[in-house]
N, C-alpha and C positions, 0 to 999 in steps of 0.2 A: 235044179231047183229042189228044195227040200220038201218032202211030202209028209205032212203031219198025220198021225194016226187019228181015227175019229175020237178017241177018248182024249188025246192031247188037245186036239182042236176044240172040243167042247169046253175043256178046262180053260184054255186061253180065251175063248169067247166069253165064258162066264166071268172070269177075273176081270177082263176088260169092261164088261158091262157093269160089274159091281163097282169098279173104280170110277167109271164115268158117272154112275148114278150117285155114288157116295160124294163125289166132289161137287156135283151140280145140285143135289137135292137132299141127300140124307144127312151127311156129316155136318155141313155148314149150318142148316137150320137148327139141328139138335144143339150145336154149341151156342148159336146165337140165342135161341129160346131159353137156354139154360142159364143165362147171365142173371143171377138173382139180385134183387134190389138190396141195398145196404140197409140193415136194421138199425133203428135208433138204439144207442147205447144208454145204459142206466147212468143216470147223473149228467147226461149230456146237456140237458136243458137248464141246469143249475145256473142261476144268475143271467139267464137269457133276457135280452132287451129287444123287443119287437121294433123293427124299423131302424136298427143301427145305421148310421150314414155310411155311404160309400166313400172310402178315404184312400189317399195315395200311400199312407203309412200310419201305423199306430205309434204314437210316442217317438222316441229317439231312434228306435230301430236296433239292428244288430242281430236279430233272430228272424228266420224265414219260415213262414207257414206256406207250404206248397201242396198241390194236389191236382187231381183231374175229376171231371164230372162227365159221366156217361149215362146213356139211357138203358134201363133194364131190358133184357130180351136181346136186342141186336147190338149193344155195346157202342152205339154211335156217340161220338163226342157231342156235348151240349154247349154251344157257345152262348155268351150273354146271360149266363145263370149267375144269380147273386148268392154269394157264400159269406155268411157272417162268422167272424172270428173273435174270440175273447179269451183271456187267460189271466192268471196271477203272475205278474212280472215284476222286474226290478223297479218299475215305475208306478205300480198300482195293483190293487186287488181285482179279481175278476168281477166283483160286483160294481166297481167304479165305471161310470160312463166313459172316461178317457181310456179305459182298457178294452173298449169294444170298437169294432169297425167292420165294414163289409167290402168286398171286392167282387168284380165280375170275371167270369171265365172268358178266355180269348177264343179265337176261331177253332182251336184245337180242343177246347174243353178244359184247358189248363188254367190254373189260378196260382197266384203267389202274392203274399202280403208280408211286408217287413214290419216288425214289431219289436218291443224291448225283449230282453232275454226272459224266458219263462223260468220261474223258480217254483220249488215244491210248495204245494198247498195240501193240507191234510196228509203230509208225508210223501206225496208223489208229484213229480213235475209233469204237468198235463196241460193240454189245451182244450178249448171247446170250439166246435164248428157247427154251423147249422145251415141247412137249405130250408128256406121258409116261405118260398113263393107259391102261389096256387096252381101252377101248371103241373107239379109233381107232388107226391106225398112228402110231407115234412120229415126231415131226418136231423137228429141231434146226435153228434159224436163227441166223445171225451177220450181221445187217444192218450195213453201214458207214454212218456218218453223213456228210452232205455237208461239215460243218465241226465242229471240236471246240468251237465256240461255240454249237452248237445246244443248245437246252434241252428238247427232246422228240424222240422217235422213235416213228413209227407203223409197226406191223407187223400184217399180216393172215395168218391161218392158214385153209387150206381143208383139212379132215381127211377121210381116207378110212376108212370103217368097217372093222374087222378082220373 
């Protein structure tokens, strides 16, 4: 049997205690509590229409808006959350009612909605998304696409409870 010196034994015991404490109480909450809410983007609320209907698809489709919705702090997925989406597309302007629709997140907090191809408005291809129900703080996003040829855009929300 190997006999550890008192210094080595103290080091092994201290390291083991630190690892156990870190895994059970220090590192995990620090990460979880540090998940900051998504801030509203400038211009995100442009042409917003409160109460846009939940739809299966906007227009003829061909472009996918996808994302996830999680709770600030612990990062838990948020099922059943309503996300509104609108954009300037091949079938209409972002101010047109037919260019707006909403969808709900699934059990994993994910959402996806098919819509017509997004085209540049004011020189930039971009979409608009909003979380606007009263359970969490309202967030408006206006992500810009890398290229007008992109056929999807992925956006993640981290929501702060009211």
